[in-house]
A tleap script that builds the chain and sets N, CA, C and O, in Angstrom:
source leaprc.protein.ff14SB
mol = sequence {
  NMET ILE GLU LEU PHE PRO ALA VAL PHE GLY
  ILE SER LEU GLY PHE VAL TRP MET ASP ARG
  ARG ARG HIE THR MET PRO TRP ILE VAL MET
  THR PHE ALA MET ALA ILE GLY ALA ILE VAL
  ALA THR TRP THR SER GLY GLU PHE ALA ILE
  SER TRP MET PHE LEU ALA VAL ASP PHE ALA
  ILE VAL ALA GLY GLY ALA LEU ALA GLY ALA
  ILE LEU SER ALA TYR LEU SER ARG SER GLN
  THR CLEU
}
set mol.1.N position { -13.102 -25.130 55.015 }
set mol.1.CA position { -12.053 -24.154 55.229 }
set mol.1.C position { -10.963 -24.716 56.136 }
set mol.1.O position { -9.794 -24.349 56.015 }
set mol.2.N position { -11.347 -25.597 57.032 }
set mol.2.CA position { -10.369 -26.133 57.976 }
set mol.2.C position { -9.430 -27.116 57.278 }
set mol.2.O position { -8.321 -27.356 57.755 }
set mol.3.N position { -9.861 -27.681 56.166 }
set mol.3.CA position { -9.032 -28.639 55.435 }
set mol.3.C position { -8.198 -27.948 54.363 }
set mol.3.O position { -7.700 -28.598 53.445 }
set mol.4.N position { -8.048 -26.653 54.477 }
set mol.4.CA position { -7.271 -25.906 53.494 }
set mol.4.C position { -5.780 -26.227 53.596 }
set mol.4.O position { -5.111 -26.375 52.573 }
set mol.5.N position { -5.258 -26.335 54.806 }
set mol.5.CA position { -3.820 -26.603 54.975 }
set mol.5.C position { -3.387 -27.916 54.330 }
set mol.5.O position { -2.420 -27.922 53.569 }
set mol.6.N position { -4.072 -29.036 54.609 }
set mol.6.CA position { -3.579 -30.276 53.983 }
set mol.6.C position { -3.678 -30.262 52.461 }
set mol.6.O position { -2.832 -30.842 51.781 }
set mol.7.N position { -4.701 -29.608 51.924 }
set mol.7.CA position { -4.851 -29.550 50.466 }
set mol.7.C position { -3.746 -28.702 49.834 }
set mol.7.O position { -3.137 -29.110 48.845 }
set mol.8.N position { -3.493 -27.536 50.397 }
set mol.8.CA position { -2.448 -26.660 49.853 }
set mol.8.C position { -1.072 -27.282 50.036 }
set mol.8.O position { -0.225 -27.183 49.148 }
set mol.9.N position { -0.841 -27.924 51.179 }
set mol.9.CA position { 0.425 -28.608 51.418 }
set mol.9.C position { 0.630 -29.723 50.398 }
set mol.9.O position { 1.727 -29.888 49.865 }
set mol.10.N position { -0.421 -30.484 50.129 }
set mol.10.CA position { -0.319 -31.563 49.151 }
set mol.10.C position { -0.055 -31.050 47.743 }
set mol.10.O position { 0.764 -31.612 47.017 }
set mol.11.N position { -0.742 -29.990 47.358 }
set mol.11.CA position { -0.531 -29.418 46.021 }
set mol.11.C position { 0.907 -28.912 45.887 }
set mol.11.O position { 1.547 -29.113 44.855 }
set mol.12.N position { 1.406 -28.259 46.931 }
set mol.12.CA position { 2.786 -27.770 46.857 }
set mol.12.C position { 3.784 -28.933 46.801 }
set mol.12.O position { 4.804 -28.838 46.118 }
set mol.13.N position { 3.500 -30.020 47.510 }
set mol.13.CA position { 4.364 -31.199 47.413 }
set mol.13.C position { 4.364 -31.764 45.987 }
set mol.13.O position { 5.407 -32.160 45.466 }
set mol.14.N position { 3.193 -31.795 45.376 }
set mol.14.CA position { 3.107 -32.287 44.002 }
set mol.14.C position { 3.904 -31.438 43.036 }
set mol.14.O position { 4.563 -31.966 42.140 }
set mol.15.N position { 3.848 -30.110 43.210 }
set mol.15.CA position { 4.630 -29.230 42.353 }
set mol.15.C position { 6.122 -29.428 42.573 }
set mol.15.O position { 6.889 -29.469 41.611 }
set mol.16.N position { 6.538 -29.550 43.825 }
set mol.16.CA position { 7.959 -29.753 44.121 }
set mol.16.C position { 8.427 -31.084 43.563 }
set mol.16.O position { 9.518 -31.180 43.001 }
set mol.17.N position { 7.606 -32.105 43.718 }
set mol.17.CA position { 7.983 -33.431 43.258 }
set mol.17.C position { 8.157 -33.476 41.747 }
set mol.17.O position { 9.118 -34.067 41.254 }
set mol.18.N position { 7.244 -32.863 41.009 }
set mol.18.CA position { 7.326 -32.905 39.547 }
set mol.18.C position { 8.310 -31.879 38.993 }
set mol.18.O position { 8.805 -32.038 37.878 }
set mol.19.N position { 8.594 -30.841 39.752 }
set mol.19.CA position { 9.471 -29.796 39.245 }
set mol.19.C position { 10.942 -30.138 39.416 }
set mol.19.O position { 11.797 -29.435 38.878 }
set mol.20.N position { 11.252 -31.166 40.128 }
set mol.20.CA position { 12.633 -31.530 40.418 }
set mol.20.C position { 13.215 -32.436 39.350 }
set mol.20.O position { 13.741 -33.504 39.663 }
set mol.21.N position { 13.132 -32.037 38.130 }
set mol.21.CA position { 13.714 -32.783 37.007 }
set mol.21.C position { 13.174 -34.197 36.899 }
set mol.21.O position { 13.926 -35.163 36.767 }
set mol.22.N position { 11.892 -34.293 36.957 }
set mol.22.CA position { 11.189 -35.560 36.709 }
set mol.22.C position { 11.552 -36.664 37.695 }
set mol.22.O position { 12.407 -37.506 37.425 }
set mol.23.N position { 10.914 -36.641 38.786 }
set mol.23.CA position { 10.943 -37.718 39.785 }
set mol.23.C position { 12.290 -37.909 40.475 }
set mol.23.O position { 12.731 -39.044 40.652 }
set mol.24.N position { 12.941 -36.837 40.861 }
set mol.24.CA position { 14.169 -37.025 41.623 }
set mol.24.C position { 13.881 -37.243 43.099 }
set mol.24.O position { 14.731 -37.764 43.820 }
set mol.25.N position { 12.689 -36.853 43.564 }
set mol.25.CA position { 12.337 -37.107 44.954 }
set mol.25.C position { 11.808 -38.535 45.051 }
set mol.25.O position { 10.798 -38.855 44.424 }
set mol.26.N position { 12.454 -39.383 45.807 }
set mol.26.CA position { 12.008 -40.776 45.906 }
set mol.26.C position { 10.619 -40.878 46.537 }
set mol.26.O position { 10.178 -39.992 47.269 }
set mol.27.N position { 9.958 -41.971 46.233 }
set mol.27.CA position { 8.615 -42.189 46.768 }
set mol.27.C position { 8.598 -42.231 48.286 }
set mol.27.O position { 7.639 -41.768 48.903 }
set mol.28.N position { 9.627 -42.771 48.890 }
set mol.28.CA position { 9.647 -42.872 50.349 }
set mol.28.C position { 9.728 -41.487 50.987 }
set mol.28.O position { 9.104 -41.238 52.019 }
set mol.29.N position { 10.492 -40.592 50.375 }
set mol.29.CA position { 10.586 -39.224 50.890 }
set mol.29.C position { 9.251 -38.507 50.709 }
set mol.29.O position { 8.809 -37.776 51.595 }
set mol.30.N position { 8.617 -38.716 49.572 }
set mol.30.CA position { 7.321 -38.101 49.311 }
set mol.30.C position { 6.274 -38.609 50.305 }
set mol.30.O position { 5.481 -37.820 50.818 }
set mol.31.N position { 6.263 -39.897 50.579 }
set mol.31.CA position { 5.315 -40.473 51.528 }
set mol.31.C position { 5.574 -39.940 52.933 }
set mol.31.O position { 4.633 -39.629 53.664 }
set mol.32.N position { 6.838 -39.833 53.310 }
set mol.32.CA position { 7.193 -39.288 54.620 }
set mol.32.C position { 6.747 -37.829 54.738 }
set mol.32.O position { 6.228 -37.426 55.779 }
set mol.33.N position { 6.943 -37.040 53.691 }
set mol.33.CA position { 6.520 -35.636 53.706 }
set mol.33.C position { 4.995 -35.528 53.795 }
set mol.33.O position { 4.476 -34.646 54.479 }
set mol.34.N position { 4.278 -36.417 53.110 }
set mol.34.CA position { 2.816 -36.408 53.205 }
set mol.34.C position { 2.360 -36.776 54.615 }
set mol.34.O position { 1.403 -36.199 55.133 }
set mol.35.N position { 3.042 -37.734 55.231 }
set mol.35.CA position { 2.684 -38.129 56.597 }
set mol.35.C position { 2.929 -36.979 57.574 }
set mol.35.O position { 2.104 -36.729 58.453 }
set mol.36.N position { 4.046 -36.283 57.428 }
set mol.36.CA position { 4.333 -35.140 58.290 }
set mol.36.C position { 3.272 -34.054 58.101 }
set mol.36.O position { 2.798 -33.474 59.078 }
set mol.37.N position { 2.902 -33.780 56.854 }
set mol.37.CA position { 1.863 -32.792 56.586 }
set mol.37.C position { 0.526 -33.172 57.198 }
set mol.37.O position { -0.186 -32.318 57.724 }
set mol.38.N position { 0.185 -34.449 57.130 }
set mol.38.CA position { -1.074 -34.917 57.712 }
set mol.38.C position { -1.042 -34.824 59.231 }
set mol.38.O position { -2.037 -34.446 59.849 }
set mol.39.N position { 0.086 -35.161 59.835 }
set mol.39.CA position { 0.201 -35.059 61.296 }
set mol.39.C position { 0.084 -33.607 61.749 }
set mol.39.O position { -0.609 -33.307 62.721 }
set mol.40.N position { 0.761 -32.716 61.045 }
set mol.40.CA position { 0.687 -31.292 61.397 }
set mol.40.C position { -0.742 -30.773 61.225 }
set mol.40.O position { -1.230 -30.021 62.069 }
set mol.41.N position { -1.403 -31.161 60.158 }
set mol.41.CA position { -2.780 -30.711 59.931 }
set mol.41.C position { -3.724 -31.237 61.005 }
set mol.41.O position { -4.590 -30.503 61.479 }
set mol.42.N position { -3.568 -32.477 61.386 }
set mol.42.CA position { -4.427 -33.057 62.419 }
set mol.42.C position { -4.167 -32.410 63.768 }
set mol.42.O position { -5.098 -32.150 64.531 }
set mol.43.N position { -2.919 -32.155 64.055 }
set mol.43.CA position { -2.565 -31.575 65.351 }
set mol.43.C position { -2.998 -30.117 65.457 }
set mol.43.O position { -3.556 -29.710 66.476 }
set mol.44.N position { -2.742 -29.313 64.396 }
set mol.44.CA position { -3.070 -27.888 64.467 }
set mol.44.C position { -4.571 -27.633 64.461 }
set mol.44.O position { -5.027 -26.643 65.031 }
set mol.45.N position { -5.337 -28.497 63.835 }
set mol.45.CA position { -6.792 -28.300 63.815 }
set mol.45.C position { -7.458 -28.794 65.095 }
set mol.45.O position { -8.621 -28.481 65.352 }
set mol.46.N position { -6.733 -29.558 65.889 }
set mol.46.CA position { -7.296 -30.073 67.127 }
set mol.46.C position { -8.160 -31.302 66.937 }
set mol.46.O position { -8.835 -31.737 67.870 }
set mol.47.N position { -8.146 -31.862 65.752 }
set mol.47.CA position { -8.965 -33.045 65.470 }
set mol.47.C position { -8.485 -34.269 66.243 }
set mol.47.O position { -9.261 -35.193 66.484 }
set mol.48.N position { -7.216 -34.281 66.631 }
set mol.48.CA position { -6.696 -35.435 67.361 }
set mol.48.C position { -7.379 -35.596 68.719 }
set mol.48.O position { -7.399 -36.692 69.278 }
set mol.49.N position { -7.938 -34.507 69.251 }
set mol.49.CA position { -8.635 -34.595 70.533 }
set mol.49.C position { -9.920 -35.416 70.411 }
set mol.49.O position { -10.370 -36.023 71.382 }
set mol.50.N position { -10.501 -35.430 69.217 }
set mol.50.CA position { -11.711 -36.216 68.982 }
set mol.50.C position { -11.334 -37.658 68.662 }
set mol.50.O position { -11.793 -38.596 69.313 }
set mol.51.N position { -10.490 -37.813 67.648 }
set mol.51.CA position { -10.061 -39.149 67.253 }
set mol.51.C position { -8.837 -39.022 66.342 }
set mol.51.O position { -8.739 -38.095 65.538 }
set mol.52.N position { -7.920 -39.962 66.482 }
set mol.52.CA position { -6.761 -39.984 65.614 }
set mol.52.C position { -7.108 -40.521 64.232 }
set mol.52.O position { -6.250 -40.539 63.348 }
set mol.53.N position { -8.347 -40.961 64.027 }
set mol.53.CA position { -8.781 -41.406 62.697 }
set mol.53.C position { -8.791 -40.249 61.705 }
set mol.53.O position { -8.731 -40.463 60.494 }
set mol.54.N position { -8.867 -39.019 62.223 }
set mol.54.CA position { -8.797 -37.857 61.343 }
set mol.54.C position { -7.438 -37.771 60.651 }
set mol.54.O position { -7.306 -37.122 59.613 }
set mol.55.N position { -6.440 -38.419 61.222 }
set mol.55.CA position { -5.124 -38.464 60.582 }
set mol.55.C position { -5.208 -39.163 59.226 }
set mol.55.O position { -4.558 -38.744 58.268 }
set mol.56.N position { -6.001 -40.217 59.145 }
set mol.56.CA position { -6.176 -40.916 57.863 }
set mol.56.C position { -6.880 -40.016 56.852 }
set mol.56.O position { -6.540 -40.019 55.669 }
set mol.57.N position { -7.852 -39.255 57.314 }
set mol.57.CA position { -8.559 -38.333 56.421 }
set mol.57.C position { -7.606 -37.249 55.923 }
set mol.57.O position { -7.581 -36.940 54.731 }
set mol.58.N position { -6.826 -36.676 56.830 }
set mol.58.CA position { -5.878 -35.638 56.427 }
set mol.58.C position { -4.787 -36.188 55.515 }
set mol.58.O position { -4.339 -35.497 54.600 }
set mol.59.N position { -4.358 -37.419 55.755 }
set mol.59.CA position { -3.363 -38.028 54.873 }
set mol.59.C position { -3.939 -38.205 53.464 }
set mol.59.O position { -3.248 -37.973 52.472 }
set mol.60.N position { -5.201 -38.614 53.386 }
set mol.60.CA position { -5.836 -38.769 52.072 }
set mol.60.C position { -5.962 -37.422 51.356 }
set mol.60.O position { -5.796 -37.345 50.138 }
set mol.61.N position { -6.251 -36.380 52.103 }
set mol.61.CA position { -6.356 -35.044 51.499 }
set mol.61.C position { -4.988 -34.584 51.004 }
set mol.61.O position { -4.881 -34.038 49.906 }
set mol.62.N position { -3.949 -34.797 51.795 }
set mol.62.CA position { -2.595 -34.419 51.374 }
set mol.62.C position { -2.179 -35.229 50.142 }
set mol.62.O position { -1.613 -34.676 49.199 }
set mol.63.N position { -2.457 -36.529 50.148 }
set mol.63.CA position { -2.089 -37.372 49.009 }
set mol.63.C position { -2.855 -36.973 47.748 }
set mol.63.O position { -2.286 -36.935 46.657 }
set mol.64.N position { -4.128 -36.679 47.899 }
set mol.64.CA position { -4.914 -36.225 46.748 }
set mol.64.C position { -4.431 -34.886 46.221 }
set mol.64.O position { -4.391 -34.667 45.011 }
set mol.65.N position { -4.066 -33.995 47.123 }
set mol.65.CA position { -3.514 -32.713 46.705 }
set mol.65.C position { -2.181 -32.871 46.005 }
set mol.65.O position { -1.896 -32.174 45.031 }
set mol.66.N position { -1.356 -33.797 46.505 }
set mol.66.CA position { -0.059 -34.050 45.856 }
set mol.66.C position { -0.249 -34.611 44.453 }
set mol.66.O position { 0.474 -34.242 43.527 }
set mol.67.N position { -1.202 -35.485 44.303 }
set mol.67.CA position { -1.490 -36.029 42.974 }
set mol.67.C position { -1.991 -34.936 42.040 }
set mol.67.O position { -1.567 -34.854 40.888 }
set mol.68.N position { -2.894 -34.098 42.541 }
set mol.68.CA position { -3.408 -32.992 41.721 }
set mol.68.C position { -2.298 -32.014 41.368 }
set mol.68.O position { -2.233 -31.535 40.235 }
set mol.69.N position { -1.424 -31.712 42.321 }
set mol.69.CA position { -0.302 -30.807 42.052 }
set mol.69.C position { 0.670 -31.380 41.038 }
set mol.69.O position { 1.178 -30.651 40.187 }
set mol.70.N position { 0.933 -32.673 41.118 }
set mol.70.CA position { 1.844 -33.313 40.163 }
set mol.70.C position { 1.251 -33.313 38.755 }
set mol.70.O position { 1.954 -33.057 37.777 }
set mol.71.N position { -0.039 -33.600 38.660 }
set mol.71.CA position { -0.699 -33.599 37.345 }
set mol.71.C position { -0.719 -32.191 36.770 }
set mol.71.O position { -0.450 -31.998 35.585 }
set mol.72.N position { -1.038 -31.203 37.609 }
set mol.72.CA position { -1.075 -29.819 37.138 }
set mol.72.C position { 0.312 -29.341 36.722 }
set mol.72.O position { 0.453 -28.642 35.718 }
set mol.73.N position { 1.324 -29.708 37.479 }
set mol.73.CA position { 2.689 -29.325 37.139 }
set mol.73.C position { 3.128 -29.953 35.819 }
set mol.73.O position { 3.755 -29.292 34.990 }
set mol.74.N position { 2.798 -31.227 35.625 }
set mol.74.CA position { 3.150 -31.897 34.369 }
set mol.74.C position { 2.413 -31.258 33.193 }
set mol.74.O position { 2.984 -31.089 32.116 }
set mol.75.N position { 1.154 -30.907 33.399 }
set mol.75.CA position { 0.381 -30.278 32.336 }
set mol.75.C position { 0.954 -28.910 31.985 }
set mol.75.O position { 1.091 -28.572 30.809 }
set mol.76.N position { 1.288 -28.127 33.005 }
set mol.76.CA position { 1.838 -26.789 32.741 }
set mol.76.C position { 3.205 -26.853 32.081 }
set mol.76.O position { 3.504 -26.049 31.198 }
set mol.77.N position { 4.032 -27.792 32.497 }
set mol.77.CA position { 5.354 -27.888 31.864 }
set mol.77.C position { 5.244 -28.397 30.426 }
set mol.77.O position { 6.039 -28.017 29.565 }
set mol.78.N position { 4.269 -29.246 30.175 }
set mol.78.CA position { 4.070 -29.730 28.809 }
set mol.78.C position { 3.510 -28.636 27.912 }
set mol.78.O position { 3.912 -28.518 26.754 }
set mol.79.N position { 2.589 -27.835 28.434 }
set mol.79.CA position { 1.989 -26.793 27.618 }
set mol.79.C position { 2.999 -25.679 27.311 }
set mol.79.O position { 2.855 -24.981 26.308 }
set mol.80.N position { 4.007 -25.506 28.153 }
set mol.80.CA position { 5.029 -24.495 27.886 }
set mol.80.C position { 6.002 -24.943 26.795 }
set mol.80.O position { 6.621 -24.107 26.137 }
set mol.81.N position { 6.137 -26.238 26.602 }
set mol.81.CA position { 7.065 -26.725 25.575 }
set mol.81.C position { 6.451 -26.752 24.201 }
set mol.81.O position { 7.170 -26.833 23.205 }
set mol.82.N position { 5.133 -26.686 24.120 }
set mol.82.CA position { 4.482 -26.735 22.804 }
set mol.82.C position { 4.576 -25.462 22.052 }
set mol.82.O position { 4.071 -25.367 20.934 }
savepdb mol mol.pdb
quit
């Protein structure tokens, strides 16, 4: 339950990225947004007090969510055109 924020943030990033007329958001902007999301998730959960290695875990969750959101967005947009 505590990892809900990075997953939802990543999925929403994936939808925004794919919904912007096919890859108008550059990769560097997407990576920066994922890093900001991971930092916010690590800071708000208090995991940074234990170890900053949780930042890598949260970044992976955000990146995985973004990938899932992009795939889901592409699938939904394709199914609407059929």
